[in-house]
C-alpha positions in Angstrom: 109.6 121.4 107.9 105.9 119.8 107.3 105.5 116.5 110.0 101.9 116.0 108.5 98.8 116.4 106.3 95.5 115.5 106.7 92.4 116.3 104.8 88.9 115.2 105.9 85.5 116.1 104.0 81.8 115.8 105.6 78.5 115.6 104.0 76.6 118.7 105.7 73.0 117.0 105.2 74.2 113.8 107.0 75.6 115.8 109.7 72.3 117.7 110.0 71.1 114.4 110.6 73.7 113.4 113.2 72.8 116.5 115.0 68.9 115.7 115.0 69.6 112.3 115.7 71.9 112.9 118.9 70.3 115.9 121.4 74.1 115.6 123.3 76.4 115.5 120.0 77.4 119.6 119.8 78.4 119.4 123.3 80.2 115.6 123.2 82.1 116.8 119.8 82.6 120.7 120.2 84.2 122.5 122.9 82.7 125.5 124.2 83.9 128.3 121.7 82.5 125.9 119.0 79.3 124.7 120.8 78.2 128.5 120.6 78.4 128.8 116.6 75.1 126.3 116.9 72.7 128.0 117.0 70.0 125.6 113.9 70.4 127.6 110.8 72.1 125.8 108.0 74.8 128.1 107.9 76.0 126.9 111.5 75.2 123.5 110.4 78.0 123.9 107.1 80.8 125.7 110.0 80.5 122.6 112.5 80.5 120.3 109.6 83.8 122.0 108.6 85.1 122.3 112.3 84.0 118.2 112.7 86.3 117.9 109.4 89.2 119.5 110.5 89.2 117.6 113.8 89.2 114.3 111.6 92.3 116.1 109.5 94.0 116.5 112.6 94.5 112.9 113.8 95.0 112.3 110.1 98.0 114.7 109.6 99.4 112.8 113.1 99.6 109.8 111.4 96.7 108.0 112.9 98.4 108.0 116.0 95.8 108.9 118.7 92.3 108.5 119.2 90.3 111.5 118.1 88.4 112.5 121.3 87.0 115.5 119.6 86.8 118.0 122.7 90.8 117.6 122.0 90.8 119.5 118.7 89.0 123.5 119.3 88.9 124.8 115.9 88.9 128.6 117.0 89.0 131.5 114.8 90.9 134.8 115.4 89.9 138.5 114.8 91.5 138.2 111.2 88.9 135.5 110.4 91.9 132.6 110.4 91.1 129.8 111.7 93.5 127.4 113.5 93.4 124.4 116.1 94.3 124.2 119.9 94.9 120.7 120.8 94.7 119.0 124.4 94.8 115.4 126.0 96.4 112.9 124.0 96.4 114.9 120.9 98.3 117.7 122.3 100.9 114.8 124.0 101.6 113.4 120.4 101.7 116.9 118.6 104.8 117.7 121.6 106.3 114.6 120.7 106.4 114.8 117.0 107.6 118.4 117.5 104.9 120.4 116.0 104.9 124.0 116.4 102.6 125.2 114.0 99.3 124.2 112.7 98.0 125.8 109.5 93.9 125.2 108.7 91.7 125.9 106.0 88.0 125.5 106.0 85.6 125.6 103.0 82.3 124.3 102.9 80.1 124.5 99.4 77.5 122.4 97.6 76.4 120.7 100.8 80.0 119.6 101.2 82.7 120.4 104.1 86.1 120.2 104.0 89.1 121.0 105.8 93.1 120.9 105.2 95.8 120.6 107.8 99.3 121.4 107.7 101.8 120.0 110.7 104.9 122.0 110.9 108.3 122.1 112.9 110.2 125.0 112.9 113.1 122.7 114.3 115.1 120.1 112.5 114.1 116.7 114.1 
């Protein structure tokens, strides 16, 4: 059963500006594995912008019940290349309360925009 759906879009140039403006923005916003992808290339900025959009989309899928603390949502990439989310903190507690068992995530970037779409699913009838 689908518990929630979230989508968010980020303008890549604005995201790059935020990265330049705040020296520690990467550390404050991204978990360790995500932060390692930030190497200053435009491609990594697109990837990080999509991951930031995913964090926002997760909160929307939870029904805006939680406060986004960006490190509470980590986007991980599996060996297959498929991305997924790992939650911690308040967002994990809300997810558990809602009975969410699976997260489905799609990321894309093109034309100066990065987008994330998430579906929160529960395998049990609640």
